[in-house]
C-alpha positions, 0 to 999 in steps of 0.5 A: 463498507464498514467503518473499518476503512483504509483511512482509519487503519492508516490513522493519518499516515500518508506514506506506504512503503511497498515491500517485496521481502525475499526472506522471512528472516529479514522481516524483523530487522526491516520492520525495525528500520521502517519504524525507526525511520518514522513509517507507521504502515507498510504493504508486504506484497505476495510476490515471494515464497516467504511473503506470508511469513514475512507479513506475519513477522512484521505484523507481530512487530507492533510498530506498523500497521501492515497490509498485504499487497499483490493479492490476486485471489480470495484465498490469498486474501484469507491467508493474508488476514490470517497472517495479520494483514490489516488491509488488502491491496490488489493490482486490479479490481476483482469482485471475488477479492472485494467480496472476500475482504468485505466478509473478513471485515478488512479494508480492500484497495483495488487497483484501477487504471481507467475511468471504467475500472474506477466506476466499477469500484465505486459501484461496488461500494468502495471509495478508495482505490489504488492508481496503478501503475501510476507513473506509466499511466501518466502520473499526476496528470492522469490522477487529476483527470480521474479525480475531476469527474469522481470527487468522492474517490480517494487514491493511493497512487503506486508504481514508479513513484520516487522521492522526487515525485512524492510531494506533488502527489501528496499535494493533491486533495484526492490522494489519501497516501502514496505507495513506493518501494524506493525506501526498501528495495530487494537490493537493500534487503539482500545486502542487509542495508537496514541503516540505509532503509531507515535513512530513506524512510526518514527522508520520505516521512519528512517529505510526506509531512504536511 
């Protein structure tokens, strides 16, 4: 890969809010709330019709390094980067998505759920992967089991992680950052609870500090 890595894009941020934004209208206030809570990055999932516009609005905010999540195809990766995504996250490993992201010179973090998938990602020249879905797969014991034979791998565990589990994941030396959605759920966004989003983000950022 190029020198443009996820670690360089995150610049030390270890908490990654994973966002499913139901309406682009909420993107600006959401970005404000996350930044006010101390977040420095965010992943906007491509799961809603407004995802592309929400990503564009949040990327324009300037206070966050914003990436695209749930990217399933090279075409989605291209649209995400055009909208301002600084990194791309996929739930699984797909060679075509990885190739497109390499062509676009943007960091890509594919999901892995097994040693076989991790070996494929490493063989493709990647060193950072998303362990997904982390908690259903076995949580921290699963991460430890994968990290032991692959010391060169860095992980971004995501899926089922909440504030109570965050410190234990971050304490593992192979974990680059942790993704979670508890700070800004679709319920928070539908109700316009931006103060609560800011509060939960601040708590999580405090919990992720070394």
